[in-house]
N, C-alpha and C positions, 0 to 999 in steps of 0.2 A: 284633790277630786270632790270631797265633800264639800269644799267652798265653791268650786265651779257648779256643782249640783245645786247646793243649797242656797247661794246668794240669789240667783235669778228666779228661784221658787219663791222666796221671800218676798223680793221685789214684786213680782207679778200678784202675789196674793194681797199684798199690801195694796197695790193699784186696783185691784178689784173689789177691795174692802173685805176680804175674807179673812178667817183666822190664819195667823202666820207660824204657828208654833207647830202645830201638826203638819202641815205641808212641808216645812221646813226640816224636820224631824225624818220625814218619810224620804225627802231626797238625799239626806245624809245617810240614811240606812241603806238605800240603794246604791249610793256611792261605795259603802262599805261591802257590799255583797260583790259587787264587781271587783274593787282592789283586792278582796282576799281570794276571789276564785280565779280571776285572769291576769293578775301580774305574774310576768315569769318567774320560776325558781326551778330548785333542783331536787325537790321532792317527788317528782314522777318517776314510773318506772321506763322512762326511755322508750316507748313504744309509739313511734310514730305512725300515723294514721291508723291506730288500732285501740280499741275500747274492751276493758273487762266486761264480758257479757255474763259472768258467773251469778248464780243467784245471789241475792242479797241476804242471805240468811244471817249474816252476822251484823246486820245494820245496828240492832240494838245493844250490841256488845262490843262495838268498835267506837273507841274514843273519837276517831276522825268523822265517823258517820253522826255520832251524837253533837258533835260542834256544829257539823252541816246542818243538822235538823234546828238548833238554835239561831243559825245564822239567818236562816230564811223567815224565822217567825216575825221579826219586828217589822220588816220592810212590807209583808203581807198584812199584817195586823193594821199598820198606820196608811196602808193603801187602802183599805176598806173603809176606814173613817174618813179618808179623804173624798174617795170616790162614792161611796155607799152602794157598792155593786160587789158582793161577796164572791157570786159564782164566777164573774168574770175575771175578778182579780185572783182567784184561786186559780182558775185555767191559764191566766198570763203567767204567773209566777211559775206554776209548773213546768209550761213551755220555755219560759226562761232558764230554768234549771237545766232542760236537755238542751237548749243552745248553747249554755255555758260548757256541758261537757262536750259538746261538739265541737266548739273551740278550742277546748284543751287538747282533743285528738289530733285535731289537724292544724293547730296554729303554732306547731313547734315551741311551745311555751315552757317546756319542763315538766310540764303538769301531767297527770294521768287522768284519764278517762275511765268511768266505771258505771255499772247499773247501780251498784251500792251507792255511789254518791248521788247519782239521778233520784233512787227512792228516798234518799235521805233528803234530798234539797226539797223533793216535792211533799214528802210529809211536813217538813217545815213550813211550807208555803201553806199546805191545806190546814194545819194547826192554827197558823196566825190569820188566815181567813177567817176560820172558825170563831177566832178569840175575837177579831174586829166585828163579826156579825153579833155575837154576844154582847160586845160594848155596846152597839149601837140598839140593842134589844133593851138593855138595861137604862141606857140615858134616853129610851123613848125616843129614838130619832127614827124615822122611817127610811126604809131601803128604796133607792131612787128606782122605780120600773121593775118591781120583783120579777114579773114575767118576762119583760125585754131583757133584764138581767141573765135570767136563766137561759134564755133564747142565745143571746149573745156569748155566754159563756160555754153553753153546750157546742155551739157552732165552732167558737175558737178552740175548744179543745179536740175536736174532731179534725178540723183541717189541720191545725198545726201539729197534731200527733202524726198525721198520715204525712205531712211535710217533713216533718223532721226523721220520722222512720225512713223515709225515701232516701234523704241526704245522708243518714247512717248506712244504709244500705249500700249506696254508690261510692262513699268515701272513705268508710272506715271499716277496717277489718275485724270480725268478732275474735275475741280470745277468751279463756278462761283462766285466770291466773291462778285462782284458789286449785282448781283442779289439777292445773299443771304442777303447780308446787305439789300437791299431794302425790303426783304420778312421780315426782321426781324424788320426793322423800321415800316413797316406798320402794324405787328403785335403788337408791343409795343404801337403803336398807336390806336389799337382797343382795347387795354386793359385800355386806360383812363378811369377813373372812377369806375373801378372794385373793387380797394382797399378800396374807400369810401363806394360802395354798402356793401362789405362783412363785414366793420368795424360796419356798422349800423345794418347789420343780426346778427351778433354774440353779439351785446348787446341785441336785441330784444329777441334772444333766451336765453341766460343765465344771462342776467340783468347788470345793471350798474357796472362799475368795471371790466368788462370782457376786456381783454388785449391780444392780437393776438401775438404770441410766434415765428411762423413760418407760411409760406404760399407756397404751392406747386401747380403748374399750369401744367397740362396737355392738350395739344391741341388735339381735335377730330375733324377734318374735319374743318368747320367753326366757332366751338365752343370750348370755353375753359371750362375745369372742374378745379374750384379753389378749393382746401382744406386748411381751415384755423385752425390752431392749436392755442389754447388759454390757458389762465390759468386756465379754468374751463372745457374744453371739445374742441371737434373738429366739425367742420361745413363745409358741402361740398355744393357747388352750380355751376351753369353753366353761363357762360356769352358768349355773350352780351344778351343772353334770360332772364338774371335775375332772374333765377328761383332757389329755394334751392332744395337740393336732399335729405340730410339726417343730423343728429346731435347727437351727444351723450355724455354725460357729464362722465367726469372722476370721479367724486363723485357719487357713487351709492349708499350710505348710504341713507336710507329715513329717513328724520326729522320728528318728530310730527307735525301735522298742525290740523286746525280746518274749513277748508273750507269745505262745503258740495259739494255733487255730483253737484247740480245746478249751485253753483260757480264755480267749477271745469271746469265745461262744458263750462260757460261763457268766462271763460279766454282761455281755448282753442280754441273755436270757434272764438274770437277777433283776435288770432294769425292767425289762418287759413285763415279768410278772408282777412287779410292784404297781406298775403305772399302767398296763394293758392287759390286766388278768382275763378279761372277755374277749381280747382278740387272741391270746395265746391259747386258750382252752380249744382243744381237739383240732387245733393248726399244725399243718407242716412246717417244719422247722430246716430252713437250707442256710448254708453260709457259704460267701465267694469269697476270694482273696483277691485284691488287685495291687499289683506294685511287685517290685523286687527286692530281696534282701531282708533287712530289717525295716525298711521304710515302706511297709504295707499296710495297706488299709482293708477293713473285712466289712461286707454288708451282710447282716443277718436278716433274713426275710421270714416272714410268717404268712402262709397262707391257708385258706380253710376250703376243704373239699366236702359236696354232699352228693352222692350218686354221680361220682366223677365229675360233678360241674365246679369250678372254681367260684366261690362265693365273691362277693364285691368287697369284703373286709381286707383291707391292706396294712400292714406294718413292715416298713424297712428301718433298720437302726446301723449306721456307720460307724464303726469303731476303729481306731488305729492299733498297731501292734503294741503301742505303749499302754494300752488300755483306756485312751483319751477318746471320749465320745465328742465325734464331729457333727453328729446330728441324727434326726430321724423323721419319718413321717408316718402319720396313723390316719386311716380311713376306718373308723368303728361302726362299719355299716351293719345292721343286724342282717341275718340270714333270710332271705327273701323264700316265700312258697313258691315253688317252679313246677310246670307242668313235666310229665314225664319226655324224656327226651327219644325220638323216632328216628332220627338221622345219624347213622354213623361217622365215624372220622374218616373212611373210605368214600362214603357217599357225598360228604361235604368237601372233599378235596376234588373230587370228579366235577360236582356242582359248581366248584369256584374255578374250573379250567372251563367250563361250558359258559360261564358268565363271562370271563375275561378272555379265554383264548390262550391263557399261559399256563404253565406248570404249576401245581400246587406245591409248596415246598414243606409247610408244616400247619398243623391245625391245632388248636387249643379251645376247650368247651368252658364256656363261662357265662356267670349270669350278668343280663345287661338290661338297662330299662328300654322300652320300646314303645314310644306313644305313652309313657308314665305308668307301664306294666312291665314287670320284670319277667324276663323270658330267658331260656337257655339258648346260647348263640355260640356257633363255631365261629372262632375269627381264624381266617385263613391265610398265610402268608403265601403270596405267590411271587414270582422272580422278578427281581428288582426292574427288568426291562419294561415291566406292564405300566400301564398308567397308573393303578392304585395298586400299593404293594399288600395291603390287606383287604379281605373280602370278609362280610359279616353275613351269616346266614343264620336263620331262624331253625333251631336244631329240633324242632316240632313240625314245623311245615316245609322245610327247605327253600323258603322264600329268602331272597336277598333282602337285608334289613338295613338300617341306620341307626345305631344306638343314638340315645339322648345325650 
C-alpha cells in the first residue's frame, strides 16, 4: 500500500519539479494510517453495526489510545508541510478519523468502533497539524491563504461533522462498553455467596448427596431469581433476599414410610422455621394426608389471618411418610393494610346467588389485589352447573370484582 501511494506521489512531484521527499513520506504515512486502522483483524469486540459511545475518560491512560494519537501525528504534520493549510488539514484529518471508525463499525472487519478511538485519532491529527504549522513558522514559510484556509477548514469541519453524525445515527447503534462492563462487574459482585447459599438449600430440601447440574439466573430489578437444577429435583430462590420460592422432586414415586402424621408435621415445621420464619410466624398450620397405607403423602400448609381475612402469604410443603421432601411452594407476600369488612358471609352468598342465579356453596374471605390495590374480597363458590364456579365480591362495597 505504501508503494501504491508513494510511487505515484513521487513521480507527480518530480514531474512538477516540486520537492519529492516530504510528499512521498506523507503518502507513505497515509498508507500506514489506512493499513493499521482498516485491515481486517480479530481484536475487535464483535459488535456489528455498533459503536462504543462511552466517554473517552481513559484516553491518556490507555496504551491503545496513545498509539492512535501517535499514529495520526506524522500524516497530519507532513500534510501541513505539503499543502500549507493547517486548518483544512486538521479538519480533514479529524473527519478521516471519524470515517475510519464508521467503516470499522459497519464494515465487518473484525475491528471495534469507539468514541475513545475517534478522540485519540483526532487529537493526534490536531497535534500533527499544530506541529506542521509550527514547522512552517520556524522555517519562515508562509501559509497559503490563511483566511481561505480558515474558511475552508471551518466549513469542512461543520459539514463533515454533520454528515458523519447523520451516518452514525442512521447506521450505528450506540453502546457504552465501559458502563456495561462496570454494571456486569457490579452484578457479579452482588452474586457473591449466592452459589453457596443455594447449595445449602438444595441439600436441606432433597438431602445429602444432592448435586447441582445447572443454574439459571434471571435478574428482576435489584433481585435475581436463581433456579438450580439438581440430580434430584429443582429449587428456585431469590437473591440477595435469601428466600426460597419453590422446589419439586423429579422422583414422584411415593415410597413406603412408617412416620406418623405428628412426626411428618414436626419434620416439615422444622424446615419451615429454618427457611420461612416470617411465613410461619402467627400463621395457622394444617396438615392433610393423601394416599393409603404406608405410601402416604402429607401436605403441610401455613396461612395467616388478620381480622378473619386470609392474607396473601402462602406456604405449602409436601412430605412423604418416609420423611422425604417432595417439594414446596412459597409466596412470602407482606401482610397488606386492608379497609374494614362490611359484607358478612351470608350477605356475600346471597349477593353471589343474585349475580349468577345459582346457589352458593361456600365463601372464603381473603386479601386480593383489585386494580393494584389490596382489598378484602369474598371468594364465593357456586354450584358447578353455573357458568362461573367462583364469584369474587368486594367485602366492603359488595360489588363484583375481578382480582388482578
